N, C-alpha and C positions, 0 to 999 in steps of 0.2 A: 498089592502084589507080594509074595514075600521073596525076602532077600533069596539071590540064587546060589544054590550049593555048588560044590567043586566041579562033581559032573558035568553040569549046566555050563558054568565056566570054561571048562575044558572044550565042550563042544563049540560054546562061541568062541574060542581062541582059536581053535581048529579052522572054523569057518571062515574067519576073518583072516587068517593066515593064507587061505585058498583063495579067498577071493581077492586078495593082494596081490597075490601071486599069478592070478588070472590076469588082473586087470593090468600089471607089469608087462604082460607078453602081449594078449591080444584086445582086453578090453571084457565085458561081460560078467565080471566076479561077482557084481549084484543078483546074478542069478543063482549063487551060493550062498551068498550072506544073506540076504532077504529072505527064502525060504525059510532058512535056520531060525532066523528070528522069531518067523512065525510059528515055527514048530517048538519051540522053547517057550512058546505061550505068551508074546508079546500082541497086543491088539494091534490090528492090520497099520493105523495109521501111526502109532508111536516105533512101530518095527521101521517104516518107510522112511519116518523123521530120521532115527536112530542111523539108520541104513545110509542117508543122503550125508547126515553130518560125518560118519565114519568114513566116506570114501573118499572127500574131498580133500584130507592133506595127501592124499597120493596124487589125485589130480594135479595137485601144484607141485607137487615132486615130478611128475611128467611133463610138466610144462616145462618146468626148470632143467632139467635135465635133456629135453629136445628143445631147447631154445634156439641152438645153431640150426638146425633144420627147420623151426619154426619161420626163424630170422629170414631165410629164402623162401618160404609160400609167396604165391603171387598175392599182391595187396587188396585184389579181389575176392579171396578166400577169407580173409580177413573180416571182411562186410558179413560172414556168415554169426558170427559173435553177437552181430544185431537179434535176427530172429532166435537165435540160442538162448540170449540173456531173458527175450519176451516169452519166449516159451516156457524157462525156468520158471520167470515169474507169475505167469499166468498158471501154470500147472500148481505152482505153492498156493495160490489164492484159490482157486479151485478145490484141492485139499482141504483148505480151512474149513470151506462152505460145503463141501459134500460130507453128507453123514456116514458116519462109519461102516454103518449096514449096507451103505449103496457100495462106500468103495470096496468094502469085503466082496461083493457082485463081480464087481469089475476087475478087481488084481487078478483072477487067473488069465481073462482076455489079454491085459497090458502084458503079463510075463508070456503069454503065447504070441502075440504080436512083437515084442522083444526078440524072442528067441527065433522068428520068423526073419525078423531082419540081419539079426547075427548070421543065419545058417546061409541067407542069400548075400549076404555082404561083399564076399569073394566073387562068386561070378557075377553080379552086377558093375562093381570094381574092373575083372576084367573085361566085361562087355564096354564100359565107358572108355576103357584108353583102346580097345580097336577102334570102336566106333571114332573117336578122336583122334586116332593116327589116318584114318581113312579121310578124314575129311581133309588133313592138314595134306595128303597125298593128294587129293582133287582140286588143290588149291595150287600146287607147283606145277 
């Protein structure tokens, strides 16, 4: 692969900056950075790995920045770390054994699924809060 030129580096920088800004507010910056890496010509598996490595420092920064709020979460919510870490490990292993041609065919559906989850996130949270409140009221 040839060395990137200045316009490609500028595009990558802009996408990374925008993705970081999106992640700092709401999450979903990968929807900008990953397609940009593909558009810049990186193979899909390399783009996925690069994107994942590139965003984890921001995730650590968010954990640090929200440490007080996270310390007040219910202990049972911390149990979600287990399936999260297990899912990440299984996904990484699947990515390692999946041929690039298969990954290339699956990626659009993964992006569509992630986009749909992102779109329905707020209505689902609103519904959960409403149903949780009604359960609380019915117990009193």
